[in-house]
N, C-alpha and C positions, 0 to 999 in steps of 0.2 A: 759526721765523721766519728768513727769509733774512738773512744778515749785513748786506746793504745796506739792508734794510727799516728798520733802526734810524735811518737818516739820511733817511728819506722825510718830511722836514719842510720847510716853507717857510723858506729861509734868508734872513734879512735880515743880510747880512754886516756892515754898518755897526753894527747893534745888537749883534751878537756881539763885534765887535772894538773898537769905538771908543765906543759909547754903550750899554753893557750895562745891562739892567734888573736883573739878578740880583745885581750887585755894583757897587761904585763905579767909575766910568769911569777909565781909565788916566790921562788928563790931570789929573783931580782927585786921584788917589792920589799923583801926583808933584808937584803944585802947591806952589810956595813953598819947595822944598828948595834950600839953598845948596850951593855946591861942597863946602864943608867937611863938611856933614852928609851929603850924598849919597855922598861918598867915604870917610867914616869907617867903620872896622871896629869893631864892638862886640865886646868880649871874649866869646868863646864862639860867636859867629856866624861862619859860614864865608865870608860875602860881604857886601860893602857894598851899599847900594841901587844905586849906579852899576854895580856888577858884575852884579847881578841884571838890571837893565834892559839892559845890554850883552848878556847871555845871551839874554834874550827877543828882542832885535833880531836876534841871530845866527840863531836858529831861525825867526823870522818871515821873514827874508830868504831863508833856505835853502828854506823851503816855498813862498814866493811864486815864487822862481826855478824851482823844480821844476814848479809849477802852470803857469808860462808856457812850459814845454817845454825849459828849459835842463837839461842832464844834469849838474848839479852833484853830484859824488860825496858819498856819505854820509861824514861825518867818521870818521876811523879810531879816535878815542877821544872819550870824553865831555869831556875837558879842553879839546878844541878848541872846543867850544861855550861855553866860558867865556873869552872874549877878555880879555887884560890891558888895563887902562885906564891912561891917563897922568893924572898930577895935573893938576887944572884942566880936565879934559875933560868934566865933567858937562853943560854946556850943549850940546855937540856930541852927546853920547850921547843926551840927551833929543830933540834935533832929529832925529837919525837914527831913533830909535824911532818918533816920531810920523809921520815920512815913510814908514817901512816899513809902519806900520799903515794909512796911506792907500793905499799900493800894494796891500796885501792886501785892503782893503775894495773896491778897484776891480776885483778879479778878475772879478766878475760882468759888468763892462762889456767885458772883454777876452776872456773865455772862457765857454764854456757850463759852468755850474756842475755839471752831471751828467756831464761828460766825464771819462774816466779820466785820471789823470796819466800823461803820456807824455813820455819813457820811464818805465816803472813804477819805483817806488821799490825800491831794492835790499834793503831791510830787510824780510824775509818778513812780519812782522805788518802792514806797511803797503803791501805790494806791490799790493794790490787797490784802493787808495785812488782815489777820484774827487776832483775839486776840492772838492766839498761836504764830504767827509770831512776833507780837509786843513784847511778853514776851521774845522770843529768842533774839530779837533786843536789848531790855533793858538789858538783862543779858550780852550780848556780849559787849555792850557799857560800862557797869560797869566794866567788867573784864579788858578791855583795860585801863580804867582810874585808877582802883585800882592798876594795875601794875605801873602806873606813881606815885601813892601815895607811894608805897613801895620804889621806887627809890629815891623819894624826901626825905623820912624818912631815907633812908640809907645815903644820902648826909648830912642830918641834924644831923646824929649820934643818931637818936631815933629809930633805928631798931635793933633788933626785939622788938615787943611790949612787955609790961610787962607779958602778958600771954604766951609768947613764940611764935614760928613759926615753920614751917616745916624745917627739917634739910637737905633735899636733894635738 
């Protein structure tokens, strides 16, 4: 099977990024978190919820900008993708995350989903990516980290969110 054949599916970007069916939507996963809880580091955990969301936002923004044709260089180290957060910044982090999700979901309105990312990504495993593949990559990355957010919230005692969660 050709490498790109794995991605020959109808992409509903909004469903992948904002209203997923396979896991709890990002807005629900973050709902009701106070500054103190979002920014609290749990002993043994590498990151707070706010740091994880800032990381997701960093990579969403990077991929969206690349899909829009901006030649943003690949970060020189993984640490760059984990921006430092200031105390009390949780509301702004959330707002930026949701705004960036909306920009990503609107990609299909601004670009042809099957066009290659141009200029191509400099990271060889991703150099062949089309916008469709970048969307799948962003959604997978978010799903991974939203799972971490849920575990952190469980450890903080702030799960389920006020609006509830799935019970199975």
